[in-house]
Backbone bond lengths (Angstrom), bond angles and torsions (degrees), N, CA, C in turn:
res aa  C-N    CA-C-N  psi(-1)  N-CA   C-N-CA  omega(-1)  CA-C   N-CA-C  phi
1 M - - - 1.450 - - 1.527 107.95 -
2 S 1.304 115.98 133.15 1.463 119.83 -178.50 1.522 110.76 -73.19
3 R 1.285 114.18 161.95 1.466 120.43 179.51 1.532 112.14 -62.84
4 A 1.329 116.15 -38.20 1.469 120.69 -179.79 1.533 110.80 -65.23
5 V 1.330 117.28 -42.82 1.462 121.46 179.40 1.531 109.50 -65.42
6 E 1.301 116.19 -41.21 1.462 120.93 178.28 1.535 111.17 -61.10
7 E 1.321 116.21 -43.06 1.469 120.63 179.19 1.536 110.71 -65.93
8 T 1.319 116.75 -41.48 1.468 120.81 177.83 1.525 110.56 -61.82
9 N 1.320 116.83 -43.67 1.465 120.58 178.42 1.526 111.20 -61.45
10 R 1.315 116.98 -41.14 1.465 120.98 177.67 1.524 111.16 -60.57
11 R 1.326 115.91 -43.09 1.467 120.59 -179.86 1.533 110.98 -63.68
12 M 1.334 116.02 -42.40 1.463 119.74 179.78 1.533 110.62 -67.90
13 L 1.313 117.20 -38.89 1.464 120.53 176.82 1.525 111.39 -64.29
14 R 1.323 116.46 -37.48 1.465 120.71 177.90 1.533 109.92 -60.84
15 A 1.323 116.56 -43.88 1.467 120.61 179.36 1.535 111.06 -68.74
16 R 1.324 116.19 -40.89 1.470 119.09 179.14 1.532 110.91 -65.31
17 D 1.319 116.80 -38.86 1.465 120.31 176.18 1.529 111.22 -61.85
18 A 1.324 116.07 -38.60 1.468 120.27 177.21 1.529 110.29 -63.14
19 M 1.334 116.97 -38.46 1.465 120.51 177.41 1.527 110.69 -67.48
20 D 1.322 116.59 -39.37 1.464 119.92 178.93 1.525 111.47 -64.37
21 R 1.314 116.47 -39.91 1.469 120.63 -179.98 1.519 112.32 -74.63
22 G 1.323 116.90 -41.11 1.460 120.88 -172.83 1.507 113.99 -110.87
23 Y 1.338 117.18 33.40 1.467 120.49 -175.51 1.523 113.01 -56.32
24 A 1.327 117.84 -28.98 1.472 120.49 -177.61 1.527 112.08 -85.51
25 Q 1.320 117.18 -8.39 1.458 121.49 179.76 1.525 110.04 -86.47
26 P 1.315 117.56 156.14 1.473 119.07 175.52 1.528 109.69 -72.47
27 L 1.314 116.40 103.51 1.467 122.21 179.22 1.518 108.60 -109.90
28 D 1.318 116.49 140.34 1.450 120.46 176.53 1.522 109.10 -133.93
29 V 1.315 116.29 168.78 1.461 121.59 -176.69 1.527 112.26 -59.36
30 P 1.338 120.33 -42.99 1.471 118.33 178.69 1.537 112.85 -57.86
31 A 1.324 117.07 -41.62 1.471 120.08 179.87 1.520 110.83 -67.17
32 L 1.323 117.08 -41.54 1.463 120.44 179.83 1.525 111.61 -68.96
33 A 1.322 116.89 -36.35 1.468 120.61 177.41 1.526 110.12 -64.57
34 R 1.337 116.89 -37.46 1.470 119.98 176.59 1.528 110.60 -63.83
35 I 1.328 117.00 -39.90 1.471 120.35 178.46 1.526 110.10 -62.31
36 A 1.336 116.71 -38.83 1.466 121.72 -179.64 1.531 112.57 -83.33
37 H 1.332 117.50 -7.58 1.473 123.15 -179.44 1.524 112.52 59.69
38 V 1.359 115.20 45.07 1.467 120.99 176.20 1.524 108.22 -140.11
39 S 1.328 116.24 169.75 1.466 119.83 178.00 1.527 109.52 -71.36
40 Q 1.319 116.15 161.90 1.468 121.37 -178.00 1.532 111.64 -61.81
41 A 1.321 116.87 -46.80 1.463 120.51 -178.68 1.530 110.70 -64.36
42 H 1.324 116.03 -43.72 1.477 119.74 179.19 1.531 109.92 -64.02
43 F 1.317 116.96 -40.20 1.460 120.55 179.71 1.526 111.22 -60.39
44 T 1.323 116.96 -49.48 1.466 120.91 -178.35 1.524 111.12 -60.81
45 R 1.327 117.18 -47.22 1.471 121.56 179.68 1.523 111.22 -61.69
46 T 1.321 116.21 -47.62 1.461 120.91 -175.29 1.525 111.04 -70.13
47 F 1.324 117.76 -39.89 1.466 120.93 178.20 1.520 110.08 -59.46
48 R 1.323 115.53 -46.22 1.470 119.48 -179.59 1.524 111.44 -64.25
49 A 1.318 117.28 -41.07 1.458 120.80 178.52 1.532 111.34 -65.92
50 T 1.317 116.69 -35.47 1.461 121.36 -177.21 1.523 112.59 -77.72
51 F 1.329 117.27 -44.97 1.464 121.29 -172.41 1.525 114.49 -109.43
52 G 1.318 118.58 -5.86 1.451 120.83 175.39 1.519 115.88 82.92
53 E 1.325 117.60 6.61 1.460 121.73 176.05 1.519 109.06 -153.59
54 T 1.321 115.31 160.05 1.469 119.12 -179.14 1.524 109.96 -70.79
55 P 1.328 117.50 159.05 1.466 120.02 177.07 1.533 111.59 -57.96
56 H 1.320 116.67 -40.07 1.468 120.47 -179.69 1.527 111.00 -62.07
57 R 1.322 116.88 -45.79 1.469 120.78 -179.19 1.526 110.73 -66.40
58 Y 1.330 117.28 -38.48 1.463 120.44 177.38 1.527 110.38 -60.92
59 L 1.317 116.25 -46.11 1.456 120.76 -179.66 1.533 111.01 -63.68
60 Q 1.322 117.01 -41.52 1.459 120.12 177.20 1.527 110.79 -61.14
61 R 1.320 116.73 -43.38 1.460 120.62 -179.77 1.527 111.61 -63.41
62 R 1.324 116.99 -41.24 1.473 120.58 177.45 1.530 110.68 -62.16
63 R 1.326 116.61 -41.58 1.465 120.56 179.03 1.523 111.00 -64.91
64 V 1.317 116.15 -41.09 1.465 120.19 179.09 1.527 110.46 -66.80
65 E 1.328 117.81 -39.23 1.468 120.66 176.95 1.525 110.68 -58.32
66 R 1.326 116.59 -44.24 1.462 120.11 179.23 1.532 110.23 -66.73
67 A 1.318 116.90 -39.83 1.466 120.71 178.06 1.523 110.46 -63.13
68 M 1.324 117.35 -38.32 1.464 120.61 178.27 1.522 110.40 -59.80
69 F 1.317 116.57 -44.21 1.461 120.79 177.98 1.531 110.51 -60.27
70 L 1.331 116.10 -48.30 1.464 120.01 -177.98 1.532 112.03 -64.79
71 L 1.317 116.92 -37.31 1.460 120.39 178.29 1.529 110.88 -67.19
72 R 1.309 116.47 -37.78 1.457 122.02 -179.07 1.527 112.71 -72.83
73 D 1.339 116.12 -41.71 1.462 120.13 -167.74 1.523 115.82 -108.55
74 T 1.325 118.19 1.72 1.463 120.04 177.60 1.521 108.79 -134.45
75 N 1.307 115.33 168.96 1.469 120.91 175.92 1.525 111.13 -108.39
76 R 1.322 116.44 18.03 1.460 120.01 -178.96 1.522 110.41 -66.25
77 P 1.329 117.95 149.37 1.470 121.27 179.27 1.532 111.66 -62.80
78 V 1.319 115.69 148.07 1.465 121.95 -179.77 1.527 110.58 -57.94
79 T 1.316 117.64 -40.68 1.464 121.23 -179.54 1.522 111.23 -61.07
80 E 1.305 116.77 -43.42 1.465 121.05 178.96 1.533 110.89 -63.77
81 I 1.322 116.85 -42.43 1.463 121.30 178.37 1.520 109.99 -63.37
82 C 1.320 116.46 -41.23 1.468 121.72 179.05 1.521 111.10 -53.42
83 F 1.310 117.15 -50.00 1.466 120.81 -177.34 1.524 111.73 -75.03
84 D 1.323 117.43 -32.92 1.466 120.87 179.72 1.524 112.97 -65.81
85 V 1.325 117.28 -32.17 1.469 119.20 -178.98 1.529 112.72 -89.22
86 G 1.333 117.40 -0.72 1.462 119.48 171.95 1.511 117.13 110.26
87 F 1.314 118.65 2.48 1.460 119.66 176.82 1.522 109.12 -81.97
88 G 1.321 116.80 146.32 1.453 121.86 -177.80 1.512 114.14 -93.74
89 S 1.341 116.18 -12.28 1.462 118.84 -179.26 1.521 109.41 -147.89
90 L 1.298 116.00 144.30 1.462 121.87 -179.73 1.529 110.61 -65.17
91 G 1.325 117.03 -36.31 1.464 120.64 179.18 1.519 112.09 -63.18
92 T 1.327 116.13 -45.78 1.470 120.15 178.80 1.523 110.12 -64.38
93 F 1.324 115.86 -41.52 1.464 120.07 178.86 1.529 110.59 -60.15
94 S 1.315 116.96 -49.66 1.468 120.92 -177.45 1.526 111.39 -63.12
95 R 1.327 116.98 -43.55 1.470 121.01 179.46 1.522 111.04 -63.72
96 T 1.337 116.93 -45.82 1.459 121.32 -179.77 1.522 110.74 -65.86
97 F 1.319 116.64 -42.91 1.465 121.38 178.89 1.526 109.87 -58.62
98 R 1.332 116.53 -47.10 1.466 120.90 -179.95 1.537 110.95 -63.79
99 D 1.329 117.99 -40.28 1.467 121.56 178.78 1.525 111.50 -61.25
100 I 1.321 116.92 -40.55 1.468 121.11 -174.83 1.525 111.77 -85.14
101 V 1.324 117.41 -44.35 1.467 121.73 -173.71 1.529 112.24 -92.51
102 G 1.323 116.96 -30.28 1.456 119.93 -179.58 1.517 113.77 96.55
103 R 1.332 116.76 -1.15 1.460 122.79 179.01 1.511 108.47 -141.82
104 S 1.318 116.01 159.89 1.463 119.58 175.90 1.524 109.13 -72.69
105 P 1.338 118.27 159.20 1.470 119.81 178.62 1.538 112.63 -56.96
106 R 1.318 117.65 -40.75 1.471 120.44 -179.73 1.533 111.19 -65.96
107 T 1.314 116.75 -43.13 1.467 120.66 177.99 1.519 110.38 -64.00
108 Y 1.331 116.00 -43.37 1.468 120.14 178.20 1.528 110.24 -57.38
109 R 1.325 116.98 -44.85 1.474 120.83 -179.85 1.529 110.72 -60.99
110 K 1.316 117.22 -44.08 1.465 121.01 -178.65 1.525 111.53 -65.17
111 E 1.333 116.39 -39.83 1.464 120.74 -174.65 1.521 113.94 -81.01
112 T 1.303 117.75 -16.52 1.466 120.00 -177.37 1.518 111.01 -112.87
113 A 1.295 115.57 56.66 1.460 119.92 177.14 1.531 108.19 -62.67
114 A 1.310 115.55 143.06 1.463 121.30 -177.53 1.530 110.53 -62.30
115 V 1.323 115.24 129.90 1.457 122.03 174.99 1.520 107.98 -130.35
116 D 1.309 116.44 164.24 1.460 120.82 -179.48 1.524 110.62 -81.87
117 V 1.317 116.16 83.49 1.452 123.17 178.03 1.520 106.93 -128.53
118 P 1.324 117.86 141.59 1.472 118.75 177.90 1.523 111.55 -55.65
119 T 1.310 116.12 142.56 1.462 122.75 -177.14 1.520 112.13 -55.66
120 C 1.338 117.60 -39.15 1.467 119.96 -177.85 1.532 111.22 -61.49
121 F 1.344 117.55 -37.35 1.454 120.62 177.78 1.524 110.88 -69.27
122 T 1.324 116.15 -41.64 1.464 120.82 179.55 1.518 110.57 -61.27
123 K 1.335 117.00 -45.43 1.462 120.58 -179.80 1.516 111.40 -63.34
124 A 1.326 116.91 -43.78 1.465 120.30 -179.82 1.522 111.57 -65.45
125 W 1.323 117.10 -40.50 1.447 121.79 -176.78 1.515 112.07 -72.71
126 T 1.338 117.36 -34.89 1.457 119.80 -174.83 1.523 113.72 -98.72
127 R 1.322 119.46 0.75 1.468 121.24 179.98 1.522 109.10 -64.39
128 P 1.327 116.69 125.72 1.475 118.65 -179.49 1.526 110.87 -72.15
129 S 1.299 115.32 145.97 1.459 119.32 176.41 1.520 108.82 -89.82
130 T 1.327 116.62 165.94 1.464 120.49 -178.42 1.491 111.68 -82.96
């Protein structure tokens, strides 16, 4: 691997790590491009080439993953979970959740009642696909 490719990968990982840490914060492409020290257009193209999805879709998936955990393991209202994981509207949250998981948040909660299964199996089984 060339030095330039290695440096580009590091920059993209830095931005992805920022998304993982701050998934509930309002993040946008300009802010993430600044973290990666590249232009916005270059960031979007390179992120997609590196990770196989756009920065926006990655961030949505991370938020939905966290929402899945909260829906499974807490009794908090769906609306509260929606805002806690970083979505600005319940409609967008529900639509995105359904697109990624295949069920509405309420249906997901009903169908995934807590059972005594090791956490590693639960995470692997419930991880949303892209």
